[in-house]
C-alpha positions as CSV (number, residue, x, y, z in Angstrom):
1,M,97.1,-41.1,101.5
2,Y,96.5,-44.4,100.0
3,Y,93.4,-46.6,100.5
4,L,92.8,-50.3,99.9
5,V,89.3,-50.7,98.5
6,T,87.7,-54.1,98.3
7,V,84.9,-54.4,95.7
8,G,82.5,-57.4,95.3
9,Y,81.5,-58.2,91.7
10,E,78.3,-60.3,91.4
11,L,78.6,-63.6,89.6
12,E,75.8,-65.4,87.8
13,Q,76.2,-68.3,90.2
14,L,74.0,-68.4,93.3
15,D,74.9,-69.5,96.8
16,R,72.7,-71.9,98.9
17,N,70.4,-69.1,100.0
18,G,69.8,-68.0,96.4
19,N,72.0,-64.9,96.6
20,P,74.5,-64.1,93.9
21,R,78.1,-65.1,94.7
22,L,80.7,-62.3,94.9
23,Q,84.1,-62.2,93.3
24,K,86.3,-59.9,95.4
25,A,88.8,-57.6,93.9
26,K,91.2,-55.2,95.7
27,Y,92.3,-51.8,94.4
28,I,94.8,-49.3,95.8
29,L,93.9,-45.7,95.2
30,E,95.2,-42.3,96.3
31,A,92.7,-39.9,97.9
32,E,92.6,-37.2,100.6
33,S,89.8,-38.9,102.6
34,V,87.6,-41.9,102.8
35,E,84.8,-39.8,101.3
36,E,87.0,-39.0,98.2
37,A,88.0,-42.6,97.9
38,T,84.4,-43.7,97.9
39,I,83.5,-41.1,95.2
40,V,86.5,-42.1,93.0
41,M,85.7,-45.8,93.4
42,S,82.1,-45.3,92.6
43,K,83.0,-43.5,89.3
44,Y,85.5,-46.3,88.5
45,R,82.9,-49.0,89.0
46,A,80.3,-47.0,86.9
47,G,82.4,-47.9,83.9
48,D,82.0,-51.6,84.5
49,M,78.9,-53.4,83.3
50,R,78.9,-55.9,86.2
51,D,76.9,-55.3,89.3
52,S,79.2,-54.4,92.1
53,E,79.5,-52.8,95.6
54,S,82.3,-51.5,97.7
55,L,82.8,-53.9,100.6
56,S,85.5,-52.0,102.5
57,I,87.8,-49.0,102.4
58,T,90.9,-49.2,104.6
59,K,93.7,-46.6,105.0
60,L,97.1,-48.0,104.0
61,A,100.2,-47.1,105.9
62,L,102.2,-46.4,102.7
63,E,104.5,-43.4,102.3
64,S,104.7,-43.7,98.5
65,I,104.4,-46.1,95.6
66,I,107.6,-46.4,93.6
67,D,106.9,-47.2,90.0
68,K,108.3,-46.5,86.5
69,K,106.0,-43.6,85.9
70,T,106.6,-41.6,89.1
71,N,110.3,-42.5,89.6
72,P,111.8,-43.5,86.2
73,D,115.4,-42.8,87.3
74,C,115.2,-45.7,89.8
75,F,114.6,-48.2,87.0
76,K,117.5,-47.4,84.7
């Protein structure tokens, strides 16, 4: 299964209430469950020096992702 994970990265700018602004980034990842997706995304974010948090994890209705690595014959 594929999941769409939205991550908020804190910026140095503050909003009107004094809270850090967030820059949202979206990632697609393959996992067997929401729990596994959460663990994988947490490990991925650990390699980044910026403060961040997962804002949402949504199951995607995708059968497969076709790219050059998984299906090289389709791109010849």
